[in-house]
N, C-alpha and C positions, 0 to 999 in steps of 0.2 A: 614482504613486510609483515611483522607480527604485531598485532595490537593488544592481545590478551583481552579482547572485548568480544561480546556476542551480539548478534543481530537476529531478531525474529521477524520473519516476513509472512504475513497471512496471504493465502491464495498463491503460494509459491511454486505450484506444480508446473506452470506453463506461462508463456507470454511475458508480460512485464514482471510478474512476481519471480519467475525463474531467472530472468535477466538480472534483477536486483540481487537475488541470492548469489549468483555466480560472480557478479561484479564486486560485491562486498567480500566474498571469499578471496578474490584476487587482491583485495586491499588488506587482507590479513584478519578478517573477522571470522570467528566460528559462527555457524548458522543454524538456526532452528527453522526447519521447513514445515510450514503448515499447509494442509489441504483439507478440503471438506469430505471428499469421497474417493478420489482417484489415488489410492495408495501407491500404485505402480509409478505414476508420474512423480509423486513426492519422493519415492525411493530413488528414482533416476536422478533427480536434482541433487539429493543428498550424496549420491555416488560421485556426481560431478564435483561437488564441493570438496569431498575427500580427496579426489584426484588432484585438486589444487593445493593440497597440503593442509587443509583446515578440518576441524571437527564438524560433524553435522549430526543433528537429531531430527528425526521425523516426528512431529507432534500433530497427528490427525485430529480433526474435530471441527464441528460446525460453530463458527464464531458468532452466529446469530443467537446462540444460547449463552447466557451469563455463566451457567454452571460449566459449560464446555470451555469458555474462556478461562475460568478459574482453574480448570484441570490442565489446560494447555500451559498456562503460566506456571503452575506448580511443577509440571514435568520439565519445563525449560530451566527453572530455577534450581531444581534438584540436580539437573545434569551439568549446569555451568556456573551456578552460584549467583549469577546476575544476568540480566538482559539490558544491554547498554544502548541498543538501537532497536526501536520498534517501527516497523513499516506496515501501516494499515492499508493493504492493497485489495483484499477480498471485497467483492461487491456483487450485487445483483442489479441488473438494468432491464427489468421487464417493461414492455410497452403495453399499455392498456388504457382505454378511455377513462377519464376521471369518474364519470357517473357509474361506471361498471366496477370500480375498485371496491373490494370488500374490506372489512376490518382486518381480515387475515392478510390480504395483499399489503396493506399499510404496515401491519405489524412485522411481516417478514422482511420487507425492504428496509424499514427503519432499524430493525435489529441487526441486520448484517452490515448495512452501509453506514450506520451512525453509532449504534449502541456498542458494537464490538470494539470500536476505537476507545469508547469511554471505559469499558471494563478492563481492557488490556492496558490502557494508560494508568488506570488506578492500580493495577497489579504491579507494574514495573517502575512507576515514578518514585516510590519510596527508595528503591535501590539506587536509582539514578541520583536522587538528591543526596543520599548518604555518601556516594562516591564523588559528588560534585561535578558530574559529567553525564550527559545523556542526550539522545537525539530521538525525536519522534517525527516521522514523515507520514502525512495522511494524503491519500489520493482522492481528490475532489472531482476532477474531470470538468468538462465544459457544462455539465449539469449544474454546477455551483455558480455558473455565470449566466447561463441562459435558462429561462423557464420553459423547457421543451413541452410542446403539446403531446399529450398521451403518455407522459412520464412524470406525472405529478409526484408520486411517492419518491422516485429517485431524485428529482430536483430538490424536494424538501429535505431529504436526508443529506444530500451533498451540500446544500446551503448550511445545514446544521453542522456538518463536519468542518466547514470553513469557519463558522463561529467558534467551534471548539478549539480549532487551531489557534485563532487569535487570542482567545481567552487563556489557554494554557501557556502560550508563548509569553504572555505578560506575567502570569502568576509564577512561572518557574524559571524565568530568565536569570534571576540573581542566584539561583541554585546551580547554575552551569548547564542547564537543560534548554535546548532550543526545540521549538515545535514549528514545523512548516508544512505547507501543502503543495502538491504538484497537480496541475491540471493538464493532462495530456489531451492532444487533439486526436485525429484519426490515427490509430496505431495498427500496423499489420500484425496479425496473429502468427504464431509459430507454424501453424499448418496451412496458412494461406498459400495458394498456388499462383505462380506468376501468370498474369493475364486472365485469371478467373474472376469474374465479377462476384461481389458479395454485397451484403446489405449496407456496408459502410462506404462503398466507393463513391456514393453520391456526395459525401462530405468533402471529397478531395477537391471538388470544384471550388470550394471556399478557401482552400489552402494556397496561398501565393506560390509556394514551392512546387505545387503540382504533384505532390506524392504523399503517401502515408508515411508516418514515422515508423521507427523500429523500436522494439522493446529495449534494445541496447542503448539507444539514444535517450530514452527516459531514465534508464538505470544510471547513466552517466551523471544526470542531475542529482539523483539520490546520493550517489557516491560523493559528489561535491558537498552536499548539505551535511552529511555525517562526518566529513573530514575535518581536521583541525582548521583547514583553510576556510571552511564554511561557518566558523564559529560565530561570526557577526551577522549572519542571516537568521532572522528570527521573526515569527509571526507573519510570514509572507506566503503568498500563493504564486508559485512560478509556473508560467504557462509554457508547455512544450508542445507546440502545435503548428510549427512551420509558418507562423505569421497569420493564422486564421483570425478573422475579425471576431471580436468578443463584445 
């Protein structure tokens, strides 16, 4: 299928971001692959996109910087003319006691987890409005539902991202643009080894399905939201967590 549309995914070098990039390429989207530092990973994803018959651009940059967001957006628009789907996936999730968090700790998390979505949305929404069609998908995670101990900056940023989702969903709905959020539960990483314990396995006990999800399962929900069939889903947070209590 050919859509003549372009999607930009932040943090697309691995895990959920990679799965979203490949899933959208399968659905006919050209893809802008963003990564912060691992150029080899981003290039690999771009090569996989091209192998699926779609165009790909690697736009490296730290989305925690507005100047970098502006540059990434300019590169994407110069290459494709428009970005029709924006997936704000890049995030930092540091754990640190609240009383030890410095102004820099707060600034860094808020800039990547919240402000990047603001700057990139501002960059691409005018084009979406002009075309009368657009999709924005934000990744909030369970930090937007629970106030986790030791992760105050992350929880604050993700709550803010949920608020941004609802606000933009209302403001741009009549322009043909939908804005939604996805809250993944425990998701296995690309490099997880079967049977090897990691820091996330404790969460599995809270998942009725008794397992971690996969990046591809999360990407499937993104693909639905940006499809024509998902056009009436707007301003929502979809939980992809195997039934974990929220």
